RONURO-445649 format. One line per field, with one value per atom (N, C-alpha, C, O): x, y, z; residue in three letters. Coordinates in steps of 0.2 Angstrom, whole numbers, plus 5000, padded with zeros to 4 digits. Layout:
east	[X / ...]
north	[Y / ...]
up	[Z / ...]
rest	[ALA / ...]
//
This chain:
east	[5496 / 5496 / 5494 / 5489 / 5496 / 5489 / 5489 / 5493 / 5484 / 5481 / 5477 / 5472 / 5478 / 5475 / 5469 / 5473 / 5463 / 5459 / 5458 / 5460 / 5455 / 5453 / 5447 / 5448 / 5441 / 5436 / 5432 / 5430 / 5431 / 5428 / 5422 / 5420 / 5419 / 5412 / 5417 / 5423 / 5415 / 5416 / 5414 / 5410 / 5421 / 5419 / 5411 / 5409 / 5406 / 5400 / 5397 / 5394 / 5395 / 5392 / 5392 / 5397 / 5385 / 5387 / 5388 / 5385 / 5393 / 5395 / 5391 / 5393 / 5385 / 5383 / 5387 / 5389 / 5389 / 5393 / 5399 / 5403 / 5399 / 5408 / 5407 / 5410 / 5400 / 5397 / 5398 / 5404 / 5394 / 5394 / 5399 / 5398 / 5407 / 5413 / 5412 / 5410 / 5415 / 5420 / 5414 / 5417 / 5408 / 5404 / 5409 / 5413 / 5406 / 5409 / 5418 / 5419 / 5421 / 5427 / 5427 / 5430 / 5423 / 5424 / 5422 / 5426 / 5417 / 5414 / 5418 / 5417 / 5424 / 5428 / 5434 / 5436 / 5435 / 5439 / 5445 / 5451 / 5444 / 5447 / 5442 / 5436 / 5446 / 5440 / 5445 / 5443 / 5450 / 5454 / 5454 / 5458 / 5448 / 5445 / 5440 / 5434 / 5445 / 5437 / 5432 / 5426 / 5435 / 5430 / 5433 / 5439 / 5428 / 5431 / 5425 / 5419 / 5431 / 5426 / 5430 / 5436 / 5420 / 5424 / 5425 / 5424 / 5426 / 5428 / 5428 / 5423 / 5429 / 5428 / 5433 / 5433 / 5440 / 5445 / 5446 / 5444 / 5448 / 5450 / 5457 / 5461 / 5458 / 5464 / 5462 / 5456 / 5464 / 5461 / 5469 / 5473 / 5469 / 5473 / 5472 / 5469 / 5476 / 5474 / 5479 / 5485 / 5474 / 5481 / 5483 / 5478 / 5487 / 5493 / 5496 / 5496 / 5503 / 5512 / 5513 / 5519 / 5510 / 5509 / 5507 / 5502 / 5510 / 5507 / 5502 / 5497 / 5504 / 5500 / 5490 / 5484 / 5495 / 5488 / 5484 / 5480 / 5486 / 5483 / 5478 / 5473 / 5481 / 5480 / 5474 / 5473 / 5471 / 5468 / 5465 / 5459 / 5464 / 5459 / 5457 / 5453 / 5459 / 5455 / 5451 / 5445 / 5454 / 5454 / 5445 / 5441 / 5446 / 5439 / 5434 / 5428 / 5434 / 5432 / 5428 / 5423 / 5433 / 5429 / 5423 / 5417 / 5426 / 5422 / 5415 / 5409 / 5416 / 5409 / 5408 / 5410 / 5408 / 5407 / 5405 / 5400 / 5414 / 5418 / 5416 / 5414 / 5414 / 5413 / 5405 / 5403 / 5403 / 5396 / 5399 / 5401 / 5398 / 5404 / 5402 / 5405 / 5393 / 5388 / 5391 / 5391 / 5393 / 5391 / 5400 / 5401 / 5408 / 5410 / 5415 / 5414 / 5421 / 5429 / 5431 / 5429 / 5437 / 5439 / 5451 / 5454 / 5453 / 5459 / 5465 / 5466 / 5466 / 5470 / 5477 / 5481 / 5479 / 5484 / 5491 / 5496 / 5491 / 5498 / 5499 / 5494 / 5505 / 5505 / 5511 / 5516 / 5510 / 5511 / 5513 / 5513]
north	[5430 / 5437 / 5440 / 5439 / 5447 / 5451 / 5456 / 5460 / 5458 / 5464 / 5472 / 5470 / 5477 / 5480 / 5487 / 5490 / 5489 / 5491 / 5495 / 5493 / 5501 / 5507 / 5508 / 5507 / 5510 / 5510 / 5518 / 5520 / 5522 / 5528 / 5529 / 5526 / 5538 / 5539 / 5540 / 5538 / 5544 / 5548 / 5556 / 5557 / 5560 / 5566 / 5572 / 5575 / 5569 / 5569 / 5569 / 5573 / 5561 / 5560 / 5564 / 5566 / 5566 / 5569 / 5560 / 5555 / 5564 / 5559 / 5562 / 5567 / 5560 / 5560 / 5558 / 5563 / 5551 / 5552 / 5554 / 5555 / 5555 / 5561 / 5567 / 5569 / 5570 / 5577 / 5574 / 5574 / 5571 / 5567 / 5570 / 5573 / 5565 / 5565 / 5572 / 5573 / 5577 / 5582 / 5586 / 5591 / 5586 / 5589 / 5588 / 5593 / 5580 / 5577 / 5580 / 5583 / 5578 / 5582 / 5591 / 5593 / 5594 / 5602 / 5601 / 5602 / 5600 / 5599 / 5599 / 5602 / 5594 / 5594 / 5598 / 5598 / 5603 / 5607 / 5606 / 5607 / 5603 / 5603 / 5606 / 5604 / 5615 / 5619 / 5619 / 5623 / 5617 / 5617 / 5612 / 5611 / 5607 / 5600 / 5603 / 5603 / 5604 / 5606 / 5601 / 5601 / 5599 / 5591 / 5582 / 5581 / 5579 / 5573 / 5570 / 5571 / 5565 / 5559 / 5551 / 5549 / 5548 / 5539 / 5536 / 5539 / 5528 / 5525 / 5516 / 5514 / 5513 / 5507 / 5503 / 5503 / 5499 / 5499 / 5490 / 5488 / 5485 / 5480 / 5476 / 5478 / 5472 / 5467 / 5461 / 5460 / 5459 / 5450 / 5447 / 5450 / 5443 / 5437 / 5431 / 5426 / 5433 / 5430 / 5421 / 5420 / 5416 / 5410 / 5413 / 5417 / 5415 / 5420 / 5421 / 5427 / 5419 / 5425 / 5426 / 5426 / 5427 / 5430 / 5437 / 5437 / 5441 / 5450 / 5455 / 5459 / 5454 / 5455 / 5451 / 5452 / 5444 / 5440 / 5442 / 5445 / 5442 / 5446 / 5453 / 5453 / 5458 / 5460 / 5460 / 5466 / 5459 / 5460 / 5454 / 5454 / 5447 / 5445 / 5451 / 5453 / 5455 / 5462 / 5462 / 5459 / 5466 / 5470 / 5468 / 5472 / 5461 / 5460 / 5458 / 5457 / 5456 / 5456 / 5465 / 5467 / 5469 / 5475 / 5476 / 5479 / 5473 / 5481 / 5473 / 5475 / 5469 / 5464 / 5464 / 5458 / 5465 / 5466 / 5470 / 5471 / 5470 / 5478 / 5483 / 5486 / 5488 / 5493 / 5492 / 5488 / 5498 / 5499 / 5506 / 5511 / 5504 / 5510 / 5514 / 5519 / 5513 / 5521 / 5526 / 5531 / 5524 / 5532 / 5531 / 5534 / 5525 / 5521 / 5523 / 5523 / 5525 / 5525 / 5517 / 5514 / 5516 / 5511 / 5512 / 5514 / 5511 / 5509 / 5504 / 5504 / 5499 / 5495 / 5496 / 5499 / 5495 / 5502 / 5495 / 5497 / 5491 / 5488 / 5481 / 5479 / 5477 / 5469 / 5469 / 5472 / 5464 / 5457 / 5455 / 5450]
up	[5433 / 5436 / 5434 / 5430 / 5437 / 5439 / 5436 / 5438 / 5432 / 5428 / 5434 / 5437 / 5435 / 5437 / 5432 / 5428 / 5433 / 5429 / 5433 / 5438 / 5433 / 5434 / 5428 / 5422 / 5430 / 5429 / 5431 / 5437 / 5426 / 5429 / 5425 / 5420 / 5429 / 5425 / 5420 / 5421 / 5411 / 5408 / 5413 / 5417 / 5406 / 5411 / 5414 / 5419 / 5405 / 5407 / 5408 / 5408 / 5412 / 5418 / 5422 / 5425 / 5425 / 5433 / 5436 / 5436 / 5441 / 5448 / 5455 / 5459 / 5457 / 5462 / 5468 / 5472 / 5469 / 5472 / 5473 / 5478 / 5469 / 5470 / 5476 / 5480 / 5472 / 5473 / 5479 / 5480 / 5484 / 5491 / 5495 / 5501 / 5490 / 5493 / 5495 / 5500 / 5491 / 5488 / 5495 / 5498 / 5497 / 5499 / 5506 / 5508 / 5511 / 5517 / 5517 / 5522 / 5513 / 5511 / 5514 / 5519 / 5511 / 5513 / 5519 / 5523 / 5522 / 5526 / 5535 / 5540 / 5534 / 5535 / 5537 / 5543 / 5530 / 5532 / 5526 / 5528 / 5519 / 5513 / 5511 / 5509 / 5512 / 5507 / 5499 / 5494 / 5498 / 5490 / 5486 / 5482 / 5488 / 5484 / 5476 / 5475 / 5474 / 5467 / 5464 / 5462 / 5464 / 5462 / 5465 / 5466 / 5465 / 5466 / 5461 / 5461 / 5459 / 5453 / 5457 / 5459 / 5458 / 5462 / 5454 / 5449 / 5456 / 5453 / 5452 / 5456 / 5450 / 5456 / 5450 / 5444 / 5457 / 5452 / 5455 / 5461 / 5449 / 5448 / 5449 / 5445 / 5453 / 5453 / 5448 / 5447 / 5446 / 5445 / 5443 / 5439 / 5446 / 5446 / 5438 / 5438 / 5431 / 5427 / 5426 / 5427 / 5425 / 5421 / 5417 / 5417 / 5414 / 5410 / 5409 / 5411 / 5404 / 5407 / 5403 / 5403 / 5397 / 5391 / 5395 / 5398 / 5394 / 5400 / 5392 / 5393 / 5388 / 5380 / 5382 / 5382 / 5381 / 5385 / 5386 / 5383 / 5392 / 5399 / 5399 / 5402 / 5397 / 5396 / 5391 / 5392 / 5387 / 5381 / 5383 / 5380 / 5388 / 5392 / 5395 / 5391 / 5403 / 5406 / 5402 / 5402 / 5398 / 5393 / 5390 / 5388 / 5390 / 5384 / 5391 / 5389 / 5397 / 5404 / 5403 / 5401 / 5406 / 5406 / 5399 / 5400 / 5393 / 5388 / 5389 / 5390 / 5390 / 5393 / 5401 / 5404 / 5402 / 5409 / 5416 / 5420 / 5416 / 5423 / 5421 / 5426 / 5413 / 5412 / 5408 / 5404 / 5411 / 5406 / 5401 / 5403 / 5395 / 5391 / 5391 / 5391 / 5391 / 5388 / 5391 / 5389 / 5398 / 5404 / 5408 / 5413 / 5404 / 5409 / 5403 / 5397 / 5407 / 5404 / 5409 / 5414 / 5403 / 5407 / 5405 / 5400 / 5413 / 5408 / 5416 / 5422 / 5408 / 5412 / 5414 / 5410 / 5420 / 5422 / 5422 / 5418 / 5424 / 5424 / 5426 / 5430 / 5424 / 5425 / 5432 / 5432 / 5436 / 5439 / 5439 / 5442]
rest	[UNK / UNK / UNK / UNK / UNK / UNK / UNK / UNK / UNK / UNK / UNK / UNK / UNK / UNK / UNK / UNK / UNK / UNK / UNK / UNK / UNK / UNK / UNK / UNK / UNK / UNK / UNK / UNK / UNK / UNK / UNK / UNK / UNK / UNK / UNK / UNK / UNK / UNK / UNK / UNK / UNK / UNK / UNK / UNK / UNK / UNK / UNK / UNK / UNK / UNK / UNK / UNK / UNK / UNK / UNK / UNK / UNK / UNK / UNK / UNK / UNK / UNK / UNK / UNK / UNK / UNK / UNK / UNK / UNK / UNK / UNK / UNK / UNK / UNK / UNK / UNK / UNK / UNK / UNK / UNK / UNK / UNK / UNK / UNK / UNK / UNK / UNK / UNK / UNK / UNK / UNK / UNK / UNK / UNK / UNK / UNK / UNK / UNK / UNK / UNK / UNK / UNK / UNK / UNK / UNK / UNK / UNK / UNK / UNK / UNK / UNK / UNK / UNK / UNK / UNK / UNK / UNK / UNK / UNK / UNK / UNK / UNK / UNK / UNK / UNK / UNK / UNK / UNK / UNK / UNK / UNK / UNK / UNK / UNK / UNK / UNK / UNK / UNK / UNK / UNK / UNK / UNK / UNK / UNK / UNK / UNK / UNK / UNK / UNK / UNK / UNK / UNK / UNK / UNK / UNK / UNK / UNK / UNK / UNK / UNK / UNK / UNK / UNK / UNK / UNK / UNK / UNK / UNK / UNK / UNK / UNK / UNK / UNK / UNK / UNK / UNK / UNK / UNK / UNK / UNK / UNK / UNK / UNK / UNK / UNK / UNK / UNK / UNK / UNK / UNK / UNK / UNK / UNK / UNK / UNK / UNK / UNK / UNK / UNK / UNK / UNK / UNK / UNK / UNK / UNK / UNK / UNK / UNK / UNK / UNK / UNK / UNK / UNK / UNK / UNK / UNK / UNK / UNK / UNK / UNK / UNK / UNK / UNK / UNK / UNK / UNK / UNK / UNK / UNK / UNK / UNK / UNK / UNK / UNK / UNK / UNK / UNK / UNK / UNK / UNK / UNK / UNK / UNK / UNK / UNK / UNK / UNK / UNK / UNK / UNK / UNK / UNK / UNK / UNK / UNK / UNK / UNK / UNK / UNK / UNK / UNK / UNK / UNK / UNK / UNK / UNK / UNK / UNK / UNK / UNK / UNK / UNK / UNK / UNK / UNK / UNK / UNK / UNK / UNK / UNK / UNK / UNK / UNK / UNK / UNK / UNK / UNK / UNK / UNK / UNK / UNK / UNK / UNK / UNK / UNK / UNK / UNK / UNK / UNK / UNK / UNK / UNK / UNK / UNK / UNK / UNK / UNK / UNK / UNK / UNK / UNK / UNK / UNK / UNK / UNK / UNK / UNK / UNK / UNK / UNK]
//
């Protein structure tokens, strides 16, 4: 079962990469972009048929490795 997770910086954490992307977009003529926050997207195929158990496994992965919980949030966004 495929589970997707998005890892993003917490709102109060400075995002220099997002700022550079925003400046590049501004330079390309996209003047209406107010803010860009970058993150990480993971699609993980888990050998588990129960969607709830699969989500629990990926949530554990996020807590233990994929996300730095001091500065990042994570969200499990779906199953396939």
